[in-house]
C-alpha positions in Angstrom: 122.4 -97.3 -105.7 123.5 -96.3 -109.2 121.8 -92.9 -108.8 124.0 -92.1 -105.9 127.3 -93.4 -107.4 127.2 -91.5 -110.7 128.6 -88.2 -109.1 131.4 -90.2 -107.6 132.8 -91.5 -110.9 135.3 -88.7 -111.2 136.5 -89.4 -107.6 137.0 -93.1 -108.5 139.1 -92.2 -111.5 141.2 -89.8 -109.5 141.6 -92.3 -106.7 142.9 -94.9 -109.0 145.5 -92.5 -110.4 147.0 -91.9 -107.0 147.2 -95.5 -105.9 149.0 -96.5 -109.1 151.9 -94.1 -108.3 153.0 -96.2 -105.4 153.1 -99.6 -106.9 152.9 -101.5 -110.2 156.0 -101.3 -112.3 159.3 -102.7 -110.9 161.5 -100.1 -109.2 164.8 -99.3 -110.8 166.4 -99.5 -107.4 164.8 -101.2 -104.5 164.0 -99.3 -101.3 164.6 -101.3 -98.2 160.9 -100.8 -97.2 157.5 -102.2 -98.2 154.1 -100.8 -97.8 151.3 -102.7 -96.1 148.1 -102.2 -98.0 144.5 -103.2 -97.5 142.8 -104.3 -100.7 139.1 -104.3 -101.4 138.7 -108.1 -101.8 134.9 -108.8 -101.7 131.8 -106.9 -102.5 129.9 -105.8 -99.5 126.8 -107.7 -98.8 124.9 -106.0 -96.1 127.3 -105.0 -93.3 131.0 -104.9 -94.1 133.0 -107.8 -92.8 136.7 -108.2 -92.1 136.9 -110.8 -94.8 135.9 -108.1 -97.4 139.5 -106.8 -97.1 142.9 -108.4 -97.8 146.2 -107.2 -96.3 149.1 -107.4 -98.7 152.6 -106.0 -99.1 153.7 -103.8 -102.0 157.2 -102.9 -103.1 158.0 -99.2 -103.0 159.6 -97.6 -106.0 162.8 -95.5 -105.8 162.1 -91.8 -105.5 162.5 -89.7 -108.6 162.7 -85.9 -108.9 159.8 -84.1 -107.1 158.7 -87.3 -105.4 158.2 -87.9 -101.7 157.9 -90.9 -99.4 155.2 -90.6 -96.8 154.6 -92.7 -93.7 151.1 -92.7 -92.4 150.4 -92.0 -88.7 146.6 -91.6 -88.8 143.9 -93.1 -91.1 140.2 -92.1 -91.4 137.2 -94.3 -91.5 134.0 -92.7 -92.7 130.5 -93.7 -93.8 131.0 -92.6 -97.4 133.5 -95.5 -97.8 130.6 -97.9 -97.7 128.8 -96.6 -100.8 131.8 -95.3 -102.7 133.4 -98.8 -102.9 130.4 -100.1 -104.8 131.8 -98.3 -107.9 135.4 -99.5 -107.4 136.9 -102.7 -108.8 137.8 -105.6 -106.6 141.5 -105.7 -105.8 141.9 -101.9 -105.6 143.4 -100.2 -102.5 140.7 -99.3 -100.0 140.0 -95.6 -100.2 140.4 -93.0 -97.5 142.2 -90.0 -96.2 145.3 -90.2 -94.0 147.7 -87.9 -92.2 151.3 -88.8 -93.0 154.8 -87.6 -92.3 157.3 -87.1 -95.1 160.2 -89.4 -94.3 162.2 -88.9 -97.6 161.8 -86.1 -100.1 163.1 -84.9 -103.4 160.6 -82.1 -103.5 161.6 -78.8 -101.8 157.9 -77.9 -101.2 157.5 -81.0 -99.0 160.5 -81.1 -96.6 161.5 -84.0 -94.4 159.3 -84.5 -91.3 156.5 -82.2 -92.6 153.0 -83.3 -91.8 150.6 -83.7 -94.7 147.2 -84.9 -95.7 146.4 -87.1 -98.7 143.7 -89.4 -100.0 146.2 -92.3 -100.2 143.9 -94.9 -98.9 144.5 -97.7 -96.4 148.3 -98.1 -96.8 151.2 -97.5 -94.5 153.7 -95.9 -97.0 153.2 -94.0 -100.2 155.6 -92.7 -102.9 154.1 -89.9 -104.8 154.8 -86.7 -106.9 152.6 -84.0 -105.3 152.9 -81.9 -108.4 151.1 -84.4 -110.5 148.2 -85.2 -108.1 144.7 -83.8 -109.1 143.5 -81.1 -106.7 140.4 -83.1 -105.8 142.6 -85.5 -103.9 143.7 -82.7 -101.6 147.4 -83.6 -101.1 148.6 -80.8 -99.0 151.0 -79.8 -96.2 149.1 -79.2 -93.0 148.9 -75.6 -92.0 149.3 -74.0 -88.6 147.3 -76.3 -86.3 148.0 -74.0 -83.3 149.3 -77.0 -81.2 146.4 -79.3 -82.1 146.8 -83.0 -83.0 147.5 -83.6 -86.7 144.8 -86.3 -86.5 142.2 -83.4 -86.6 143.0 -83.1 -90.3 140.9 -86.2 -90.7 138.0 -84.7 -88.7 137.1 -81.1 -87.7 140.1 -79.7 -89.7 139.4 -81.8 -92.7 136.7 -83.2 -94.9 134.1 -83.9 -92.1 134.7 -80.4 -90.7 134.1 -78.7 -94.0 131.1 -81.0 -94.6 129.5 -79.6 -91.5 130.6 -76.0 -92.1 129.5 -75.6 -95.7 126.6 -78.0 -95.6 125.0 -76.1 -92.7 126.0 -72.5 -93.4 125.7 -72.5 -97.2 122.6 -74.7 -97.6 120.6 -74.3 -94.4 121.7 -70.8 -93.7 120.6 -70.9 -90.0 119.5 -67.6 -88.4 119.7 -66.7 -84.8 116.8 -68.0 -82.8 115.9 -70.7 -85.3 115.6 -74.4 -84.4 118.2 -76.7 -86.1 117.8 -80.5 -86.0 120.7 -82.8 -86.9 120.5 -86.6 -87.3 123.5 -88.8 -86.7 124.3 -86.1 -84.2 127.1 -88.0 -82.3 129.2 -88.7 -85.4 132.0 -86.7 -86.9 129.9 -84.4 -89.0 126.7 -84.2 -86.9 128.5 -83.4 -83.6 130.2 -80.4 -85.4 127.0 -79.3 -87.1 125.3 -78.9 -83.7 128.2 -76.9 -82.3 128.3 -74.5 -85.2 124.6 -74.0 -85.0 125.0 -73.1 -81.3 127.7 -70.5 -82.3 125.1 -69.0 -84.7 122.6 -68.6 -81.8 120.3 -71.4 -82.7 118.4 -74.0 -80.6 119.9 -77.3 -81.5 118.2 -80.7 -81.3 120.2 -83.8 -82.0 119.0 -87.3 -82.9 121.3 -90.2 -81.8 121.1 -93.8 -80.6 121.6 -94.7 -77.0 121.7 -92.9 -73.6 125.5 -92.6 -73.7 125.5 -90.6 -76.9 122.5 -88.5 -75.9 124.0 -87.6 -72.5 127.3 -86.8 -74.1 125.8 -84.4 -76.7 123.9 -82.5 -74.0 126.6 -82.4 -71.3 129.8 -82.2 -73.3 128.8 -80.5 -76.5 126.0 -78.3 -75.3 123.0 -79.4 -77.4 119.7 -78.0 -76.1 117.9 -81.3 -76.5 118.7 -84.8 -77.8 116.3 -87.6 -78.9 117.2 -91.2 -78.5 115.7 -92.8 -81.6 116.3 -96.3 -80.1 114.0 -95.7 -77.1 111.9 -92.7 -77.9 109.1 -92.0 -80.3 110.9 -89.5 -82.5 107.8 -87.6 -83.6 106.4 -87.2 -80.1 109.9 -86.2 -78.7 110.4 -83.7 -81.5 107.1 -82.0 -80.7 108.3 -81.6 -77.1 111.9 -80.6 -78.0 111.0 -78.3 -80.8 107.5 -76.9 -79.9 107.8 -74.1 -82.4 108.7 -76.5 -85.3 111.9 -77.1 -87.2 113.6 -74.4 -89.4 116.7 -76.3 -90.5 117.4 -80.0 -90.8 120.9 -81.4 -91.4 120.2 -85.0 -92.6 122.9 -87.6 -92.1 120.6 -90.7 -91.9 117.6 -90.6 -94.3 114.8 -93.2 -93.8 112.0 -92.9 -91.3 113.8 -90.5 -89.0 114.2 -87.9 -91.8 110.6 -88.4 -92.9 109.5 -87.6 -89.4 111.6 -84.5 -89.1 110.5 -83.2 -92.4 106.8 -83.5 -91.3 107.7 -81.1 -88.5 109.3 -78.5 -90.6 108.2 -74.8 -90.5 107.3 -72.6 -93.5 110.3 -72.0 -95.7 112.3 -74.7 -93.8 115.7 -75.7 -95.3 117.1 -79.3 -95.5 120.7 -80.1 -96.1 121.1 -83.8 -97.2 124.6 -85.0 -96.3 124.0 -88.8 -96.2 121.7 -91.7 -95.8 123.5 -94.0 -93.5 120.3 -95.8 -92.4 120.2 -97.4 -95.9 123.9 -98.0 -96.7 123.9 -101.7 -95.6 120.4 -102.4 -97.1 120.0 -104.5 -100.2 118.6 -102.2 -102.9 115.8 -104.7 -103.5 114.7 -104.3 -99.9 114.6 -100.6 -99.6 111.3 -99.3 -98.1 108.7 -97.6 -100.2 109.1 -93.8 -100.4 106.5 -92.0 -98.2 104.6 -89.1 -99.7 106.3 -85.8 -98.7 105.4 -83.6 -101.7 102.4 -81.9 -100.0 104.7 -80.7 -97.2 107.2 -79.3 -99.7 104.5 -77.5 -101.6 102.4 -76.0 -98.8 105.4 -75.3 -96.5 107.5 -74.2 -99.4 110.5 -76.2 -98.2 113.9 -76.4 -99.8 116.0 -79.6 -99.8 119.4 -79.9 -101.4 122.0 -82.7 -101.4 125.7 -82.0 -101.6 129.2 -83.4 -101.9 131.7 -81.2 -100.0 134.2 -80.9 -102.8 131.7 -78.4 -104.3 133.6 -75.9 -102.0 137.1 -77.0 -102.9 137.9 -73.5 -103.9 137.1 -72.3 -100.4 138.6 -75.3 -98.6 140.9 -73.5 -96.2 138.2 -70.9 -95.3 136.3 -73.6 -93.5 139.3 -75.3 -91.9 140.8 -72.0 -90.7 137.5 -70.8 -89.2 136.9 -74.1 -87.4 140.5 -74.1 -86.1 140.0 -70.6 -84.7 136.7 -71.7 -83.0 138.6 -74.6 -81.4 141.3 -72.2 -80.2 138.6 -69.9 -78.7 137.0 -72.8 -76.9 133.8 -72.7 -78.9 134.3 -76.1 -80.6 135.3 -79.4 -79.1 136.9 -82.1 -81.3 136.2 -85.5 -79.8 137.8 -88.6 -81.4 137.3 -92.3 -81.0 140.8 -93.8 -81.7 141.7 -97.4 -82.6 145.4 -98.3 -82.5 147.1 -100.3 -85.2 147.0 -100.3 -89.0 145.9 -103.9 -89.0 142.7 -102.9 -87.1 141.4 -100.6 -89.9 138.7 -103.0 -91.0 137.4 -103.5 -87.5 137.4 -99.7 -86.8 135.5 -99.2 -90.1 132.9 -101.8 -89.1 132.5 -100.4 -85.6 132.0 -96.9 -87.0 129.3 -98.1 -89.3 127.6 -99.7 -86.3 127.7 -96.3 -84.6 130.1 -97.2 -81.9 132.1 -93.9 -82.1 131.7 -90.6 -80.4 132.8 -87.9 -82.8 135.5 -88.8 -85.4 136.6 -92.4 -85.7 140.4 -92.5 -86.4 143.0 -95.3 -86.5 146.5 -94.4 -85.3 149.7 -96.1 -86.1 151.8 -98.0 -83.5 154.8 -95.7 -83.8 
């Protein structure tokens, strides 16, 4: 997976810089509080296991000028964590975003009890100087959520939301009346992609696994059609669900499903490649041979582009504010699958990778 991990090197370096702020050197004055932290203890071999993580305690340093102490209330578990950790050293803090509340502050811009987002990883408490954090780590006070749960900053009003927003609208550029297919449709990103495509006047076909997810996507989120890849022939079902062919494909899964969808693309079709979750747990030595797709790309003049959402960091709040407004207008639903208890983060991560979530998988603190 070296080819996939090269673009992530900068993120790895930045992530290390933020985790080092909260621990390491001995504090000049002890704070009567410790952080519980999950460390990346063993390399993943196939599916992640609870034994791949180690729960430890870390001393918290005394606050200096411009520093804040944050207490996490919600943590995110996402598919990208599976592949990103391959480039991280053993013993580092498990990466990930969290929504936290400022419980002590020496920074006027981050007042006591304010809600904030930060890529602090799987830890309960963090001491940090927001002025020294690289912009790519997105440490920020949450804006006006219009009464919505702060946890949405991990989903539709955060990285997954902007992934759907920019990945669909900037790369696929769906037009009214076109057919949009999204794989991994019941997940945090896929479920929002379908809803945005409906707002744009498209026919939306989702691909998901199991009758519960498929029924949910049609009845709750308004997808026009859904294909159960576990029980249906995807190619035959796609011919029925999209008789005029596929104009846009938002790809979350890769593999045979994506090969099948691409074979059904129309002239000048657009493909946005967000992920390849079907291969994340596969040993690189056992990856299937690549099928031949070049003739389809040539004769149908298709365009396929992969992306990492931080490409649009300079427009970050544009996406979040638009999705927030759509939610307020009743055009977007924001389903979550919650797990309670910091100690259950590894289990929630494993369950998410197994596809046991509807919408965004989050872990909430017992507070």
